[in-house]
N, C-alpha and C positions, 0 to 999 in steps of 0.2 A: 811347208813354209814355217819359219821359226819367228819368235818374237824379235830377234835381232834384225830380221828383214824389215819388219814394221818400223823399228827404231831408225834404220838407215833412211827410210823414205820420210818419216815424220820429222826428223831433225832432232836437235839436242836442246831445245829450249825447255827449261825445267824451273818450276817455281816452288820454293819451299818456304816454310814459316817455322817458328818455334812454338812450343806449347803455350808460352806466355803471351804470344801475340794476341792483341784484342781481336775478337771476332769481327768487329766493325772494319778493322784494317784489312783483314783477310777477304771480306766481302768486296771491298774496294779494289783489291788486287785482282780478284777473280773477274770482276766486271771490266776493269781496265784492259785485261789481257784476253777477255772472252774465253775463259777456261772454267771447267766444272769441278776442278779439284785442286787441292794443294797438299803437298807432302809435308808432314810435320816431322822435323828433325831436331834432335837434341844431342849435343856433344858428338856430332857426326854420325849418330845412329837414327834409323827410322823408328819413330815412336808412335806414328799414327797417320791417318788420312782425314782430311776435311773435304767433304763434298757438299754439293747443294742440298743433299738429303739431310745432313746434320743441321744445316742452316735453316731449312724449312721447319724441321722439328723444333728447333730452338725458338723460332718465331712463333710457332703455334703455342709452345709452352709458356712463353713470356708475353702473350697478348700482342704480338706483332712487333716486338722490340728485341734487339740483342743487347742493349744496355752496355755494360762494361764487361760482359762475359769474356773470359779468356778461352782460347781454342782448346786448352787442356780439358775443360769441362764438357765439351761437346764432341770432340773428335772420336773417330773410330780408333781405339787404341790397340786393336789387334787386326790390322788390315791383312787381307789375303794378298800374297805376292806371287810373282813368277820369276823365271830367270830368262836371260837372252836365248837360251837353248830350248825353252819350252815350245812345244809344237802349237801352232795356232788353233788347231782343233781342240787341244786340251784347254787352251785359254778360253775358247768359246764355251766349253762344257763347264769350266770353273765359274765363269761369269754368270751363266744361266742358273747353275745349281745354287750358287751363293747369293744371287741377286745383287751383283756388284757391277758398276759401270766403269770403274777405274782400277787398274792394277799397277802398283809400283813394280818396276823391274829391278831385281837385285842380283848382283853377281858377288858372291861371298857376302860381305857386309856393305858393299858399295852400291849406292843408288845409281842405276844406269838410265832411268827414265820412267815415264808413266805411259801406259797405253790405255786407251778408252775403248768402250764398246764400239764407238764410231770408227776408231782406227782399225779395229779388227774387221768390222764389216766392210770397210773400204778396201782393205787388203785382199779379202776373200773375193769381193766383186772384181777387182782388178786382175787377180790371178785367174778367175774363171773367164773373164773377157779375153785375156791373153790366150788361154787354152782354146777358146772358141775360135779366135782368129786363126790360130795355127791349124786347127782341124779343118776349118773352111778352106784355108789355103791348100792344105794337103789334098782335100777332096777335089777342089777345083783343078789342081795340077795333075791329079792321078791319071785321068784318061790320056793326057798328052804324053806322060812318061811311059804308059803302057804301049802306045802306038810307036814310040821311038824304039822300043825294045824289039819290035818285029823285024 
C-alpha cells in the first residue's frame, strides 16, 4: 500500500496558513475543522508545519497565552515529508523514528495532502481486515472446491 492509496480514501480537504498568520487564528481553524495540523505555505512553497505540539509548547512558554505570536515563530520549519509513492510501512517507520504525527505529502514541489498517524493506522487495519476476510472466505470454501474436483 502506498500513500496515494490513503489520500484516495481520505479525500482532498487541505488546510494551509501563511507564516504571518496569527497563532490564535490558526488555533481557531484547527478547532473549527477538528484537525491537528496546518501546512504553512509561502509563495506556493511548503515552509513549515504547525501541529498541536507547537501550540502546547507555546502555551507553556507564554504562561498559557499565545498573545499575538505569528506562526513563523513557532512552526516546525523543516517538516519531514513523503511522496504519494512512499510505501506505508516506510511512512510508519518515519513517523515512529522521528516522533511525528503528521506528514505533508509532496509531489515534486506540489502539496498533495497531509497524512496523519491516525490515517496510516486506519489504512493498515482496513487492509489487514480485508486480507483476513479473504483468507477466511478461502478457507471456508476450500473443502467444497476440493470435493468438486473428485
